[in-house]
N, C-alpha and C positions, 0 to 999 in steps of 0.2 A: 334434094338439090345438091349438085356436085360442088366440089371445092372451087373450081374455076368460076362458076356462077356466083358463089358467095363473095369471092374476091372482087369480081366485076361490080357487084352491087355496092360493096364497101367503097371501092374507088369512085364510082359514080356519085354516091351520097356525099363523100368528102369533097369531091370536086364541086358539086352544087353548093355546098356550104361555103367553100372558099370563094367562089364567084360572088355569092350574095354578100359575104363579109367584106370583100374588097370593094364592091360597088357601094355599099352603105358607108364605108370608111372614106370614100373618095371625096376630094375637095369639090369636084364637079357637082356631086349630088348635094353637098352642103350648100353650095352657091345657089342651086336650083331651089332648095327649100327656103333659103333666105329671101329669094326673090318672090316666090309664089306663096309662101306660108310663113312669114316672118315671126308670127306668134309662137311657132313651134321650135324656133332656133334654140332658146335656152334649154329645151328638153331633148335636144338632138343626141347629145353624148349619152345621157342616161338611157334614152330609148334604144340607141345603138347597142349598149351593153346588155340591156334586157333581151333584145332580139337575139343577140349572139348566144346567150345562155339558152333561150327557148329552142333555137334551132339546133343547138348541140345535143339536146336530149334525144332526138331520134337517132343520132349517131351512136350514142351510148347504148341505146336499145338494140341497134343493129349489131354492135360488138358483142352484146350478151347473147343475142339470137344466133349469131354465127361465130362461135368461138374458134373455129378452124382447127387444123391439125398442128401439133407441136413441131416447131422448127428447131429450137434450141432452148435448153434450160441451164441456168447457171448452177454449177455443183462444186462442192469442195471449196477450195480457196477462192475460186472465181465467184462463188455465191457471196462470200463476205466482201470481196472487192467491189462487185457490182452494186450491192446494196449499200456499201459504205459510200461509194461515189454518189448514189442517189440521195442518201441522207445529207451529204455535203451540199449537193445541188439544191435540195429543199431548204437547207439552212441558209445558203447564199441568197436564195430568192427572198426569204423572210427578212434577212438583213437589208437587202436592197430596197425594200419597201420604204425605208426611212429616207431614201434619196429622191422620192417622188412625191408630188402633190396628189395624194390618193383621192381627195375630194374632187379635183379636176378630172382625174382618170375615170372615176365612176360617173361624173357628171353632176354630182349633187351641188357643187359650188356654183356651177353655171345656173342651175335652177334657182338657188337661193339668191344669187345676185341679179337674176333676170338678164344675164349676159346675152347679147345678140352678136357677139364676135364669133365668127366661124373658125378662126385660127386658134391653135393651142395657146393658152395663156402662160404656161410655165416657161420661165426664162431659160436660156441655154446655160447648162452647168455640166460639170464632169465629175461624177462620183468616183469612189475608189474602184468599183468594178468597171466603170466606163473608161478607165485608163487602159484596160486590157482588152475590152471587147465592146463594140458599139451597141450591141443588143444583148445585154446579160440575161434578161428574162428568157429570150429565145434559146440561148446557150444552156441555161439551167434546164429548160424543158426538154431539149434534145438529150441531155445526159440522163434525165429521169426516164424518158421513153426507152432509150436503147440499152438501159441496164435492167430492163424487165425480161422475164421469160417471154419468148415470142412464138406465136403461132402463125400460120399462113395468112389469116385475115388481119391479125395484128401487124404483121410485117407490111402488108399493103397499106394499112392505115398509117403506120409510122412513117413509111416512105412518102405518103401523100402529105403528112404534116411537115416533114423535113423539107420537102420541095416547096411547100407553101411558105414556110418560114424564110427560105432563101429568096423566093420571088417577092413575097410580101414585104420583106425588109427593104428590098430595093424600091418598091413602090412607096413605102413609108418615108424613105430617105429623100424622095423627090419633094415631098411636103416639107421635110425638115430643112432642105436647102432653100425652099421658098420662104420659110419662116425665119431661118437664122442666117442665111446667106453665106458669105465667105468663111466665117469662122467654122461653120460645120463642114464646108468643103476641105479646109485645112485639117480639121480633126479627122475626117474620114480618110485622108491620105496616110495618116499615121497609125490608125488603130484598125485591126481586123473587124469584120462584120459579125460573124456568128461563132467562130471558134478562136479562142486566144492563141497567139503564137508567141513563144518565149522571146523572140528577137524583135517583136513589133509591139511597142506599147509606149505610153507617155510617162515620163518621170514626173514627180510632183512639181519640180521647178518648171518643167515644160507646160504643165497644166496652168500654173499661175501666169506664165508669160502669155499663153494663148488667150486666157480669159482677160488679162489686162489689155491686150491688143484689141480684143473684141469691144471692151468698154470704150477705148479710144476711138474705134471706128464708128461706134454708135453715137458718141458725143460729137 
């Protein structure tokens, strides 16, 4: 099998995964399940995560099966810089976990509570990382991916992931706007989506003012 065929298989597999992932994450499908199978609603988030992991396994097997030809490898000082950035991104991801309700993220809280609410239950808040980028997890993932040694098939996969994060973040924000309304729209105007920009962020006092305004609007 030639390199072009391997790359096309990788692109097709990742594209299929992203389509299924976006469809199962959509509010429309959640509403359909709530109407036609209400008993399954408390298990939706947990099932979504389990399905995402199961469907990711074939992608990993494909990456092992088709390692591709080397495109670039970090060497010398660049090796230490790339891996240092990857370690910082991994550390940032671990620290950021404290800012999320992980039981809701995994879906275990919905199961335990028997929740039939299809909307996210976590209130709007702005963590330290969210002051600088709207999707810190996506940013950390991009840093980790593009600081690895890269082959032809890996490059195709990483480009697909990067494209999906850009598109998927926009789709996700449609839901966030429905959930949180004007406060998220104002937040989105001030903070970049995937990559922090030195000149575009929220100061701590601006975060406090935005959240205070949100409380007044809700009340």
